[in-house]
N, C-alpha and C positions, 0 to 999 in steps of 0.2 A: 353831756355824754357820761354814762356810768360804765364801770368795768363789767365785763362778763364774769360770772362766777368761775372759780378755778375749775370746777367740774365741767361747765359748759365750754370754757376755753379749751380745755384738754380734749373734749369731744370733737370740737371743730377742727383742731389741729390734727387729730388722728384721722378724721375723715378726709381732710385735704392731703394728709401725708400718704395715704394709700390711693390717692386719685390725682386730681388736677394740681394740687400743690406740689406734688412730686414732679409732675410734668413741667410745671413752671421752672423748677430748679434745673431739670435736665435741659429745658429750652434755653435758659440763660447760659449754661455751660456750652451748649451747642453754638450759640451766637458768639461767645468769646472765642471758641475754636475757629469759627469762620472769620472773625475779625483779625485773628492772628495768623491766618494762613497766608500763603504767598499770593494767591489770587484775590482780587477785590471781591467784596460781598456780592456785587451784582453779577459776577461771573461764576458764582457757586450755586449749587442746587440744593433745595430742600425737598426731599422726596417723601411722598405720602403713599400709603397703601402699597408697600413693597412686597415682593414675593418672600415667603418665609421658608420655602424649600425649593430653590431653583432647580428646574429639570425633573422634579418629582411632583407632578400635578395633583395627584390624589392626596399625597402627604401635605402638600401646600394648602389644598382646600381644607383639610382637617385642621391644620394650624390656624388658618384664617377664621374658621368657625369657632374654635376654642378661644382665640384672642377676642373675638367680638363678645362671646358669652362672658368671659372673665372680666372684661372691661366694664361690664354692666353690674358687677358685684358691688362696687361702691354706691351705685344707685339703690340697690336693695338695702345696703347698710344705712344710708341716709334716710330712706323711707321707713325702715324699722325704728330708727331713733326718733323720728318725728311721730311715729305711731305710739311710741312709749311716752313721749313728753313733747308737746302737750296732748297728743292723741289726734286721731282722725287725719292722717297724712293726706288722704284723698281729698278731704274738704279743704285743708290748708292750701293745697296746691291746685285745687280746682280741676281734678282729674275725673271727669264724668262726661256723659253724653248729653246733658241737658242743653248745652249751648254749642252743639257741634258745628252748626252753620257759622256762628260767631267765631269759633276757634279757627275754622278753616279760612274764613274770610279775612280775619285779622292776620293770620299766618301768611297767607298769600300776599297781602298788602305789605307786610313787613319785609318779606323776601324781595319784593320788587323795589321797595324804598331803600333797602340796604344793598342789594346785589349790584345794581348799576353803579352807584357812587363807589362801592367797594372795589369794583373792577377798575374804575378810573384811578382810585387811590393806589391800587397795586401797580399799575403801569407807571404812575407818577413816581412811586417809590423805586421802581426799577430804573427809570430814567435818571433819578437823583442819586442812584447808587446806594440806597439804604434798604433795599430788599434783595433777598436771594431769588433765584429763579425757582418758582414753586412748580413741582411736577406732581400733579394730583394723583396719578396712578402709575405704579411700576409693576403691575401685574402682567403676566403673560397673556398673549392673545388666545384665550381659551373660553369655552362655553360658560364657565362659572364666574368669569371676571366681573361682568356687569351685575349679576345678582349679589355678589359679595360686596361690590362697591355701594350698591343701594343699602344693603344691610349695615355696612360700615357708616354710611351717612346717618341712618336711623340711630345706630348705637352712639355715635358722636353727639348727636342732638340730644338724646335722652340723658346721657351722662352729663354733658355740660349744663343743660338747662335745669335739670333736677338738682345737681350738686351746687353749681355756681350761682344760680338764681333762687330756685325754690328752697333748698335747704339753707344755704348760707345767708340769704336775705332774711329768712324766717328766724334764724338763730340770732343774727346780729342786731336786728331791729328791736329786740327785747331790751337792749342796753345802750345801743348807739343811736346817734341822730341819723335821720334818713340820708342826708348828704354823705355822711361817712360810710353808711352801708352801701349806697350806690357806688361810691368811689372804690371801695374795697372789692366789690364784685367785678366792676369794670376793669380795674387794674389787674386782678387775677386772670381775667379772660385774656387780656392783652399779653400778660406775662407768659402764659403757656403757648403763645404763638411766636415768641421771640426767636425761635429757631429759624423762622422765615425772614427775620429782619425787623428793623425799627418801624417801617411802614405798616407791617402786619400788626405790631403792637398797638400803634395808634388806631388803625382801622377797627381792630377787634375791641379795643377799649371803648371806642365810641359806640360800637354795636352793643357792648355791655351796658352802657348807660341807658340806651334806648330800651333794651330788653328788661332791665331792672325796673324802669319806670312803668313799662307796660304791665309787668307782673304786679307791681304795687297798686296800680290803678284798678285792675280787674281781678287780681288774686287768682289768675289762671295761668298754668304753665304750658298748657297744650298749644296755644298759638305760637309760643316761642319754639316748641319742638317742631311744629309744622314748618315754620319759617326757616329754621336752621336745617331741617332735613331737605327742603327744596333747594336751599343755597348749596349744600354739599352734593346733592345728587347732580345738579347742573354742573358743578365744578368737576366732579369725578367722572361722571358718565360723558359729559360734554367733551372733556379732554380726550377720552378714549375714541369717541366718534370723530373728533377733529383730526386725531393722529391717523386713525384707520382709513377714514373715507375722504378726508380733505388734504391728506399728506402734510398736515401742519406739524411743525417742529417748534418746541419751546425755546 
């Protein structure tokens, strides 16, 4: 393994610092806060997709749309940097329609292969006391809630797969061994989920290994985005349906 050049190292740190590296640090602090609280971790909640202007639905919707848009800016930055060096970000990440059936098929298969064991790991973590109670949606019962949840799922997927797999793996593999590259990508993915607990770290790190291997094998990011989007849509919208129509409580 060789070292990244100072310029390349600084570039990677800056991209992560304005995106998921920052999220990983906040997630670690959030976990520490939960572990030092009076209640045990398993009795605390990790809330996703919360209201940004409670009681003011149109302002809330505006904030939600703005948040989704600006959370995609690091993707544009990573894409821009790959286009500058080595060039052809679209080709590097396999973002095209030539293999759309393959992309969708592999994405659906990945979602199925990861989703069911992931759900089991979550409940096991809750039972063991190493996971918080994840509340996938805290949005009000309003017409735009489901569309915003779907958009949030797409945004999460694009951000994570482009930055943590497409960009990071492409940059690191120029100097590091593949096992180190895969481990770094996977650990980062687990780290920014630490706010949910240790079980979430383990599950997402394992998912990160699988996703990095898939990208390295086929050099295509779209199947990962498809899989991640499906997983998040099922979690976010499924939670809303379960609460509203099945009277389910987390």
